[in-house]
C-alpha positions in Angstrom: -6.6 7.6 26.3 -4.2 10.4 25.5 -5.3 13.2 23.1 -2.7 14.2 20.5 -2.7 17.6 18.7 -0.5 16.6 15.8 0.7 13.5 13.9 4.3 14.3 14.9 3.4 14.2 18.6 1.5 11.0 18.0 4.3 9.2 16.3 7.0 10.5 18.6 5.2 8.9 21.5 5.3 5.5 19.7 9.0 4.9 20.4 8.4 5.4 24.1 6.1 2.4 24.5 7.5 -0.2 26.8 4.7 -2.7 27.3 1.9 -4.3 25.3 -0.8 -2.3 27.3 0.9 1.0 26.5 1.2 0.0 22.8 -2.5 -0.9 22.7 -3.4 2.4 24.3 -1.2 4.2 21.7 -3.0 2.3 18.9 -6.4 3.4 20.3 -5.1 7.0 20.5 -3.9 6.7 16.9 -7.4 5.5 15.7 -9.0 8.3 17.7 -6.7 10.9 16.3 -7.3 9.9 12.7 -11.0 9.5 13.3 -11.2 13.1 14.3 -9.0 14.2 11.4 -11.3 12.3 9.0 -14.5 13.6 10.6 -15.9 10.3 11.8 -16.1 8.6 15.2 -13.6 6.1 16.7 -16.1 3.3 16.3 -16.7 4.1 12.6 -13.0 4.1 11.8 -12.5 0.9 13.8 -15.3 -0.8 11.8 -13.8 0.4 8.5 -10.4 -0.8 9.4 -11.0 -4.2 11.1 -14.4 -5.3 9.7 -14.1 -4.1 6.1 -10.6 -3.3 5.1 -8.7 -6.1 7.0 -10.7 -9.0 5.6 -10.7 -7.6 2.1 -6.9 -7.2 2.3 -6.5 -10.8 3.7 -8.6 -12.2 0.9 -6.7 -10.2 -1.7 -3.3 -11.4 -0.4 -4.6 -15.0 -0.2 -5.7 -14.8 -3.9 -2.3 -13.2 -4.8 -0.6 -16.1 -3.0 -2.5 -18.7 -5.0 -1.9 -16.9 -8.3 1.8 -16.6 -7.6 2.0 -20.2 -6.5 0.5 -21.4 -9.7 2.9 -19.1 -11.7 5.8 -20.5 -9.8 4.8 -24.1 -10.3 4.3 -23.6 -14.1 7.7 -22.0 -14.3 9.3 -24.8 -12.3 7.6 -27.4 -14.7 8.9 -25.5 -17.7 12.5 -25.6 -16.4 12.4 -29.4 -16.0 
């Protein structure tokens, strides 16, 4: 895993990825970079992102979808 010194260096390397494996390695480097910036370990940040934040975001967006779907159907019934 490549170590980056700045965010600019990290993101400039993103556009040079030409395979899924290279992109995955870049993502791991990105998590590692921000973990060190936030003062936590790679594993901690990985847990925060993919075990806590991602499911919460998915549930929130699913709830928003249901809410907007009900809004849309009530507006559609009002137009008829």
